[in-house]
C-alpha positions in Angstrom: 1.8 91.0 57.3 -0.3 93.7 55.7 1.0 95.2 52.4 3.3 98.1 52.9 3.0 101.5 51.2 -0.6 100.7 50.2 -3.8 101.8 51.8 -6.3 99.0 52.4 -9.1 101.1 50.8 -7.1 101.2 47.6 -7.4 97.4 47.4 -11.1 97.5 47.2 -12.2 96.6 43.7 -15.4 95.2 42.2 -13.9 91.8 41.6 -11.4 89.6 43.5 -7.8 89.9 42.4 -4.3 88.7 43.3 -1.1 90.8 43.4 2.5 90.7 44.6 4.0 93.1 47.1 6.1 93.8 50.2 4.7 93.3 53.6 5.3 95.8 56.4 7.9 93.4 57.9 9.9 93.8 54.6 9.2 90.3 53.2 7.9 89.7 49.7 4.6 87.9 49.7 1.6 87.2 47.5 -1.7 88.8 48.3 -5.3 88.0 47.4 -8.3 90.2 48.1 -11.8 88.6 47.9 -15.0 90.5 48.6 -17.2 88.6 51.0 -19.9 91.3 51.1 -19.2 94.2 48.8 -18.5 97.6 50.4 -18.7 95.9 53.8 -16.5 92.9 54.4 -13.4 91.7 52.5 -10.9 88.8 53.0 -7.2 89.4 52.6 -4.9 86.4 52.0 -1.1 86.4 52.4 1.4 83.7 51.5 5.1 83.6 50.8 6.0 83.2 47.1 8.9 80.8 47.8 6.6 78.1 49.2 5.2 76.3 46.2 3.0 73.1 46.3 5.8 71.2 48.1 4.6 72.8 51.3 1.3 70.9 50.8 2.9 67.6 49.5 1.4 65.5 52.3 -2.0 67.0 51.7 -1.8 66.4 48.0 -0.4 62.9 48.4 -3.1 62.1 50.8 -5.7 63.4 48.3 -4.2 61.3 45.5 -4.0 58.2 47.7 -7.6 58.6 48.9 -8.7 59.1 45.3 -6.8 55.9 44.2 -8.2 53.9 47.1 -11.7 55.1 46.2 -11.1 54.2 42.6 -10.0 50.7 43.5 -12.9 50.3 45.9 -15.3 51.4 43.2 -13.7 48.8 40.8 -14.1 46.1 43.5 -17.7 47.1 44.2 -18.5 47.1 40.5 -16.8 43.6 40.1 -18.7 42.0 43.0 -21.9 43.6 41.9 -21.4 42.4 38.3 -20.4 39.0 39.6 -23.5 38.6 41.8 -26.0 40.2 39.4 -24.6 38.9 36.1 -21.6 36.5 36.1 -23.0 34.2 38.8 -26.3 34.1 37.1 -24.8 33.3 33.8 -22.6 30.5 35.3 -25.7 29.0 36.9 -27.7 29.2 33.7 -24.8 27.7 31.8 -24.5 24.8 34.2 -28.3 24.2 33.9 -28.1 24.1 30.1 -25.0 21.8 30.2 -26.5 19.3 32.6 -29.8 19.2 30.7 -27.8 18.5 27.5 -25.9 15.7 29.2 -28.6 13.8 31.2 -31.9 15.7 30.6 -32.1 16.8 34.2 -32.9 20.3 35.6 -31.6 21.8 38.8 -33.5 24.2 41.0 -33.4 27.9 40.2 -30.6 29.8 41.8 -31.0 33.0 43.9 -28.4 34.7 41.8 -30.8 35.0 38.9 -32.5 38.4 38.7 -34.4 40.4 36.1 -33.8 39.3 32.5 -31.7 36.3 33.6 -34.5 35.0 35.7 -36.9 35.4 32.8 -34.4 33.6 30.5 -34.0 30.8 32.9 -37.8 30.4 33.2 -38.1 30.3 29.5 -35.4 27.8 29.1 -37.0 25.5 31.7 -40.3 25.7 29.9 -38.6 24.8 26.6 -36.7 22.0 28.3 -39.9 20.4 29.7 -41.4 20.6 26.2 -38.3 18.9 24.7 -38.4 16.1 27.3 -42.1 15.5 26.6 -41.5 15.5 22.8 -38.5 13.1 23.1 -40.6 10.8 25.3 -43.4 10.7 22.7 -40.8 10.2 19.9 -39.2 7.3 21.8 -42.6 5.7 22.3 -43.3 6.1 18.6 -39.9 4.6 17.6 -40.3 1.7 20.0 -43.7 0.9 18.6 -42.3 1.1 15.1 -39.5 -1.3 16.0 -41.9 -3.7 17.6 -44.1 -3.6 14.5 -41.1 -4.0 12.2 -39.8 -7.0 14.2 -43.2 -8.5 14.0 -43.2 -8.1 10.2 -39.8 -9.7 9.9 -41.0 -12.6 12.1 -44.1 -13.2 10.0 -42.1 -13.0 6.8 -39.7 -15.6 8.2 -42.5 -17.9 9.2 -44.1 -17.6 5.7 -40.8 -18.4 4.0 -40.3 -21.4 6.3 -43.9 -22.5 5.3 -42.9 -22.2 1.7 -39.8 -24.2 2.4 -41.9 -26.9 4.1 -44.2 -27.1 1.1 -41.2 -27.5 -1.2 -39.9 -30.2 1.1 -43.2 -32.1 0.7 -42.9 -31.8 -3.1 -39.3 -33.1 -2.8 -40.5 -36.2 -1.1 -43.1 -36.8 -3.8 -40.9 -35.9 -6.8 -39.7 -38.8 -8.9 -37.4 -37.0 -11.4 -33.9 -36.1 -10.1 -33.9 -32.9 -12.1 -37.1 -31.8 -10.3 -35.6 -32.7 -7.0 -32.5 -30.6 -7.8 -34.5 -27.6 -8.9 -36.8 -27.7 -5.8 -33.8 -28.2 -3.5 -32.0 -25.1 -5.0 -35.2 -23.1 -4.6 -35.6 -24.3 -1.1 -32.0 -23.1 -0.3 -32.7 -19.7 -1.7 -35.9 -19.3 0.3 -34.2 -20.4 3.5 -31.4 -17.9 2.8 -34.1 -15.1 2.8 -35.7 -16.6 5.9 -32.4 -16.4 7.8 -32.0 -12.7 7.0 -35.5 -11.9 8.3 -34.8 -14.1 11.4 -31.6 -12.1 12.1 -33.6 -8.8 11.6 -36.1 -9.6 14.3 -33.6 -11.2 16.7 -31.1 -8.4 16.6 -31.4 -5.4 18.9 -31.1 -2.9 16.0 -33.5 -3.7 13.2 -31.5 -1.4 10.9 -28.2 -3.2 10.9 -27.0 -6.8 10.7 -23.8 -8.7 11.6 -22.9 -10.4 8.4 -20.7 -13.0 10.2 -23.7 -14.4 12.0 -25.7 -14.7 8.8 -22.8 -16.4 7.0 -22.4 -18.8 9.9 -26.1 -19.7 9.8 -26.0 -20.1 6.0 -23.0 -22.5 6.3 -24.9 -24.7 8.7 -28.0 -24.6 6.6 -26.2 -25.5 3.4 -24.5 -28.4 5.1 -27.9 -29.7 6.1 -29.8 -29.1 2.9 -27.3 -29.2 0.1 -24.9 -31.9 1.1 -25.5 -35.2 -0.8 -22.1 -36.9 -0.7 -21.4 -39.4 2.0 -17.8 -38.4 2.8 -17.6 -35.9 5.7 -16.5 -32.4 4.8 -14.0 -30.4 6.9 -15.5 -27.0 7.2 -13.2 -24.1 8.2 -14.5 -20.6 8.9 -12.8 -17.3 9.5 -15.5 -14.8 10.1 -15.0 -11.2 11.3 -17.9 -9.0 12.5 -19.0 -6.9 9.5 -22.0 -4.6 10.1 -24.2 -4.2 7.1 -27.6 -2.6 6.4 -30.4 -4.8 5.1 -30.0 -3.4 1.6 -26.5 -5.0 1.6 -27.2 -8.0 3.7 -29.9 -9.4 1.4 -27.8 -9.6 -1.8 -24.8 -10.8 0.2 -26.7 -13.6 1.9 -28.2 -14.8 -1.5 -24.7 -14.6 -3.0 -23.1 -16.7 -0.3 -26.0 -19.2 -0.5 -25.5 -19.6 -4.2 -21.7 -19.9 -3.8 -22.0 -22.5 -1.0 -24.5 -24.5 -3.2 -22.1 -24.5 -6.1 -19.2 -25.4 -3.8 -21.0 -28.3 -2.3 -22.1 -29.4 -5.8 -18.6 -29.8 -7.1 -16.8 -30.7 -3.8 -15.3 -34.2 -3.7 -12.1 -36.1 -3.7 -10.2 -37.5 -0.7 -10.5 -35.4 2.4 -12.9 -32.9 1.0 -12.9 -29.4 2.7 -14.8 -26.2 2.5 -13.2 -22.9 3.7 -15.3 -19.7 4.2 -13.8 -16.3 5.3 -15.3 -12.9 5.8 -13.1 -10.0 6.8 -12.5 -6.2 6.4 -9.7 -5.7 4.0 -9.7 -2.0 4.1 -11.6 0.9 5.6 -15.1 0.7 4.2 -14.4 -2.5 2.2 -15.0 -6.2 3.0 -14.1 -9.5 1.3 -15.8 -12.9 1.1 -13.6 -15.9 0.2 -15.1 -19.4 -0.4 -12.7 -22.2 -1.3 -13.7 -25.9 -1.9 -11.8 -29.0 -2.9 -12.8 -30.2 -6.3 -13.8 -33.8 -7.1 -12.5 -36.0 -9.8 -15.5 -35.4 -12.0 -16.9 -32.0 -12.8 -19.4 -32.2 -15.6 -21.0 -28.7 -15.3 -19.4 -25.8 -17.0 -18.5 -22.8 -15.0 -20.6 -19.6 -15.5 -23.4 -21.2 -17.6 -25.8 -22.2 -14.8 -28.5 -20.1 -13.1 -26.4 -20.1 -9.9 -23.5 -18.5 -11.6 -25.8 -15.9 -13.2 -27.3 -15.1 -9.9 -23.9 -14.7 -8.2 -22.9 -12.2 -10.9 -26.1 -10.3 -10.5 -25.7 -10.1 -6.7 -22.1 -9.0 -7.0 -23.3 -6.2 -9.3 -26.0 -5.2 -6.8 -23.3 -5.0 -4.1 -21.2 -2.9 -6.4 -18.4 -5.4 -5.8 -15.7 -7.2 -7.7 -15.8 -11.0 -8.4 -12.6 -13.0 -8.8 -12.3 -16.8 -9.2 -9.2 -19.0 -9.0 -9.1 -22.6 -10.0 -6.2 -24.9 -9.2 -5.7 -28.6 -9.8 -7.7 -29.7 -6.8 -9.4 -26.6 -5.5 -11.7 -23.7 -6.6 -11.7 -20.3 -4.9 -14.4 -17.6 -5.2 -13.5 -14.1 -4.0 -15.9 -11.2 -3.8 -14.8 -7.7 -2.5 -17.5 -5.1 -1.9 -17.8 -1.7 -0.2 -19.4 -1.4 3.1 -21.6 1.6 2.6 -24.4 3.4 4.4 -28.1 3.0 3.6 -29.1 3.5 0.0 -32.4 3.2 -1.8 -33.7 -0.2 -2.6 -33.4 -1.5 -6.1 -36.8 -2.2 -7.5 -37.8 -5.9 -7.6 -38.5 -5.9 -11.3 -35.0 -4.5 -11.9 -33.4 -7.2 -9.7 -35.3 -9.9 -11.6 -34.3 -8.4 -14.9 -30.6 -8.3 -13.8 -30.8 -11.9 -12.6 
């Protein structure tokens, strides 16, 4: 297998080299000479030129397959390492945050949390404990405020009832019918305010009121205080729950009290009746409708008394619209107004000036 027609000593060079030639058995081959120790030991390689890389296909395929397997294995190792060190910790931290957001509870620390994630979880737990303590203190403060506010409404209601009782004493001592009428109207207005404060301290939420309950109470109150005729009145009510803030409930209650007083003042005739309805006619808008049967004699002019002026003022305060319809035997008052959120109170002097 040595190269023919060439002396081995002629192959010695300073550097390794490759060449083509003919072996002594007359076959063409490729030769490679590599110095192992110069001037002492050399390695001579021989291989046939017609055997390319296909002769080592199995070896090359095995190498590629092993490389592919090692690459896949490295990906799996990286994934599981990432999952254990990062993804699992992030999932655990996310569940902790989500549960605390929902029910303000914290679970125990997970063993998946390492390094920065552990520090982040510890910081979050400290922040969560601070939030829970602050919320507890805030709830205590709000509860105390609600208790005090309810107590204020309760005392205001008692004071208004005391004023009403004093007026009742004056009513019994009054001789003039005009004086009795004035005191009775003032008493009705005071009791309307008292009913609002009673609803405010009886309701669970001191910031909102159910207008239907106030209207129902005002109807009963007006039938007790304002009715002077002997004939029984058929009272019909259609009251839907309408939630209002106190800034809206106060003028609405006073408006309804005045309207009921006027209705009872002019009600009469055979089979007298009084109809009161409260309902939502549109999104964010409510309507009050009061209808009464008219008597045979109506001496007072519409819109010239104090009650009519007060009704107009309260409608303006509600930013509503007032409509009246008078038929042969009935009178109907309709007030539509927006159901709005909280707004600043109108100063007392401005309310009196408007009235």
